[in-house]
N, C-alpha and C positions, 0 to 999 in steps of 0.2 A: 175629294182634293182631286185636281185636275191637274198630271203632270204633263209637262212640257219640255223640254229640249232650252237652255239654259243657257246665259251668256251672248248677246246680243243686243247691240246699240238700237237705240229706239226709231233709228231712223232705218232700220232692217224691219222691222214690226208690220210695217204697210202690206210685206206681200205674205205674211206668216198668219196673220192673228186671223184669215177668213177662217179658215182649217177648224183652229181651234171653236172659233164660232160657233160655226155651224154644227161641230161636236157639241157644246155647251146647248146651243136652239134646241139639237133633235132630244137630248138626253130627256130636256125640260118638255119638248114634247108626247115621249112616249111614256114618260116614268110614270107606273101608277094608273097607266090610263084603263080601267076597268080592273079586271083580273090579273095575276101576275102571269096566267098561261101564256103558252105559245100563242103570239095573236097573227093573222091572217089578213094582211093590209090587201086592200083594193087598189083598181087602177085609180081610182079618185085620188086616195091617201098619196100615189105617186106621185100624181099630178100637182098636189097641193106639198107636199114636202119640196117637189122641186122648184116649187113659185116660192119658197123660203129660200132658197138658193140663190135662185135668180133678186131676190129683192134685195141678200144681202151684198152680189156683187153689184146691184143697180144705185143703190140707197144707201150706202154704207153710211156713219156718221161714227163709229167707234174710234178711227185713226185719229180723225177731229177732233172729239172730247179729250182723246188721250194729250194728246200735244195743246191740247188749251190747260189741262189739271199741270203738267210737266216742265212745261215751257213758258204758257203765262202767269200760273198760278206757283210753280217748283215745288223745292220739298215741304214737304207737310207735319212735323213732328206734332203731336197730340196736343194741346195747348197754345198753338203759333197761330198767328193774324191768317199762314198762309192758310191751316189745316180748319178755319174758319171758312176764309175762303173757296177751299172745295167743296164744304159742306152746303154752303149757298150756292153751288155753282152746281153739284149735281142733282140737289134737289132742282132745280129751273129745267136743266136738262128731261128729267122724266116729266116733267109738268110739260113742258112743250112737246114731248113725244104722247101726250095725254093718254097718261097711264089714270086706271079708274082711280086709285089713291097712291098720292104721296105726302108721307107725314114727318118728321123728325121723332128721336126719340132720346132724350135728355139723359145725359151722362156725363160724370164728373171724370176728367181725367188729368194724368201727371203730367205736370209741366216743368219740364227740365230743360235747362239753357247751355249751350255747349262753350259760349266764351272765348276766349285767347288761349292757345297749347302752342308750347314749343318745349323742344326737349333735344338733349346732344349723348355723344357718348364718347369713351375718354382709353383708349388703347396705350396702358402705357405711359399716359398724359399726354397724348396725342388727342387736341378735340375733333369730332365730325358733328356737324348737324345732322340730326335724325327727324323724320316726318313722323309724327303720332296722332291718334285720334283717342280723344276721351271715349271712355268704353260708357254707354247710357244710363245714365243714375249715376256714376260716381263723385265724389265727394271733389272739391279742389283740392291743390297743393297749397300748403303758404305762399302767400304772395312771392318771396322768391325762390322757390322753389323744394325740390327734394333730390338731393346729390347723396347718392350709395353705391355700395359695390354689387355686380351683377350675380346672380346665381340662378345656374341657367339647369331647368328641372325639365320632365317629358311630359309629365301630367300629374294631377293630384297626391295620386297614390306617391309620387316618391318623396314628396313633403313629410312624410310620418317618420320614412328611414332616414330622410338627411336631419330631422329635428331642431329643436329650436336653437341648439347649439350652434352650428350651419346656417339659421337662417336669419336670428335675429341681428335685427339694423338693414337690413341686404332688401336688393329690389329681386324680386324673384321675375324669373323671365320663362313664362311658359313655352315651351317650344316643340310639342305635338304635331309634325303637318298632318293634311288632309290625305288620307290614302288614295293615290291616285289608280289604284287597280280594280276598284270598283265602279260599275256600270252606271249606277248609281248616284252622281255625289253627294245627296244628301243622303245617305249611309255614313259618308263619309264626313257628313258637316258633323251630324250626330256624335259620331266616338270621339270629336275634336273639342266640342263648343262647350263642354264642362271645363275646361280650364277659363276658359270666360266666365261666364255663368258663376262660376261657384269659386273659380281662384281667387280672386283680391278675399275673400272669408278666412278659405282654407289655408293660405298664406298670412293672414291676419295671427289666425292660432298659432302660430310660431313665432311673431314677432317679428314678419316682414313689415317697412316703412310703408312700399307699393309694389305694383305688377305693372308687366308689360306684356304682353299675351303677340304668338306672331297671327297674324289676320285668318280670319277663316277662309281659306281660297285659295284655287288650284293655282292660281296666275302667278309667276314669278316677277313681280315687280315692285314699284317703289312708292304704289298709292295701300297708304291703311286703311282698312274696312273699321267702322265703329260695330257697334252690336249691342245687346242688355249686355246685364249684369243683375246681382240681388247680392245685398248683404244680408247675416245675419246677423240679430239684432245682441247676440251672444258675445259677437267676438267686435274690434275695433275696427272703425271703418276706413280703409289705406285707398288713397289714390289710384285709378286702373286705368290705362291706355291700351292701345294698338299699335303695332309696328309694323311695315310692308314685312313682304314674305323676304326682299332681299336685304331689308336690313337684319330682319333676324337671325337670314343665314350668316353675313358679315358679321355678327357679333357670337354667334355659336363659334366659327372660324376663329377666332379674337381668343374666346375663352379657352377652346382646345389646345391653340398653339403655345397656352401659358401666361399669357400678358393679364395684367391687371387692368380688368373690366369693369370702369364707372360711369354710371347712367345720371343725367340730370332732365327731372323733369317739371315742368310749369303749368300748370293745368288751373282755370278760372272758370270753370262749370259751378251751376247754382241749381239745386232743387226749387220749384216757386212753388204756393200752396196750388195745390190742386184747382182746375180752370175747368169750367164748362164746357160740353160739347154735344155733340151730336150723332147718333146714328142717322143715317137715310136710309127710309124705306120707298119701293114703286111696287105698286102690287094692279097687277089683272086679275079683274075678279074672276070667280068661279061663275057659270052659270046655275049654279046654286043660290048663289049671293042674294038673288031676285026672286021671286015667286016661287021658293020652294021654303018653308017653313018649316022648323024643328028638324031640320039635318042637320045635322054636326059639318061646321065648318074645317077643312082640311086646305093645308097649305105644302107646299113645294116651292124650294127658296133654292138659288144661288146670287154669289156673293165675292167680295172682295177686300180687304183693310184701308181705307180710304189716307189713313196717315204713313207717313213715312221717313223715313232719316232725312236728318239734315244736311247731309255731306255728297249728295244724290238730287235726282228730281223724279226718283221712284217711278220710272218709268214699268218695271217689271214688278218691283216690289213695293206696291202690288196696283198700280194703277192701270195696268192691264186687265187684271184680275175684275175690278171696277168697270171700266168702261162694256170689257166683254159681256157682263152680266145686264148693264142694262143696256144692250144695243141685242141681247137674243129677247129679252121681253119687248122690245121695240120693236120686230123684227114680226113676233106674233101678233102684235097689235095691230100691224101696217096690213097683214095679210087676212086680217079678220077673223083669229082661231079665239074659241072661248074654253077655255079650260076648265076639265073638272075638279081641277084643285085649286086654290089663289095661285097663282104664283107671286112670288116676290125675288125683286133685285134687292141686295142688300147693303150697304155700303160702310161695312164695321169703322168705329173709331179707335186708334189706339191696342193698335196689334203688336206695335214695336217694343212698347215699353211698359207694357201691363194687362192687355184683354179686356179693358172696361167695359169694351162697345160688345164683345161678344158674351161676355159674363152679363152686361145690361138688356141683349136682347133674349136670353133665355130667361134670364128672371122676369121679364114683360111677359114672353110667351107662355110661361107655367102662368102666372099671375089669371094671364088674360084665356087661359083653360085651351089656347090654341092646339089643335091636332099637329105638329109636323110629321109626314110622310117621308120626306127625304132632303137633305141639302146637300150644295156641291159649293165648295170652295174653289176659285183661282186662284193659287198665290205662287207658281213656280215658273214664272214666265209667260209670254203670250207668245209661243212658240207653237210648233207641230205637235199635236197630241202624242203621249205616248202612252199613256195608262189612268185607269183610274184605279184609285186607291181608296 
C-alpha cells in the first residue's frame, strides 16, 4: 500500500500526483532488479532515471485519464453501466500506450442499487429532515418506511450490556467518532468501522428494527458517507444507513437532554443478481519473455480498484491509484525500459463491496502458476507519498 495524504478535491490532484507517480515508477524500476544486496548505480543510471522524471513532467496523461474516468464516466459501482465503461476505457488507454499485452479477466460481481432515500427525526414530536445514505448491501425498508425510538450506543460491545429488553423494536444509533489524535487517520477509521460493518447484524441479534451509524469521517459537516456492511445469515437482516456527523451530534445532544427521539427512514435499495465484469491488466514483458526458454516468468504488479461508491466521482478511492499505475508503466514504455520481470498495471473490480476482482486475480495467478515477486496497491488518495506499508 502506498500511503498518501488524504482529503483533497480532484482539481488539486494535478499539482501533486507527479510526486506519487515518480515514487511508483522508481519502485517498480528498482524492485528486485537483480539481488537484494546494496547496489551501486552509475552515471548512466542517473541519466536514465532523470529521463523518467522529464517524461513525467512533459508528457503526462495521468490527470487527463483521471478526469475522464471521474467526470465523463462518473461513479462506478460494480455491476453498473458506468463500471463497464470504465473497464473499456482503461483497456483502450493501455492499448493506446502500446503495452505489450492488455487483457481482461472475467469476474462476477455484486450488483447493488441504491434507490431512493429519505429520513427524518422527531424531538418530543417536533420533526426535522435528516440526510441519510444506505450502507452498501443494505436491504430496503418497507415502502412506508420504519419509524422507531432511537437508542444510542458507542459501539458493538454496548449492545450486550443493554440486552434485548432495551433494544427490542428500536433503531440502534452507533455514534463512536473517529479519534482525531492519531496521525494516521486510517488507524482511527479502523477502530470505528466495525460499527458500520458488523453493526446491523449485531443489533438485529437483540431485536433492533434498523440501524443508523455516524459517518466514518473526521469532517464535521452535513454529508453522510456510505460504505460497506455485512449481514450474518444467522440473524435477521435489517435496513441500515449512515447519517452525517452534524446530524449525529444533534441526535446525540437531544438524547442526552432527555427528549423523546424518534427516527424514520425509507430506503428502496435492492440487490440484483451478480453481474459479469472484468479486471483489466496491462503488461510490459520481461526481456526473458522472448528468446529465453525454460526460464520461469516472474511478475511485479501495481494497481488500484476501478470501482467506486455511487455517491461521488471516485477520484481518490480509487481513480488516482488506477491512473497512476497505468502511467507508471506508460512512462517506462516511452523511455524504452525492458524489465527483468513482467510489469503489470492491474485495475481491480469490486473492491468496495465484495473484493471479487482481487480474489479472481489471485485465483488465476495460482492457476497459471505465476510467480509474483512484489505488489503495490495505491488506494489512499493521489497525494504526496508518506510511506509504504
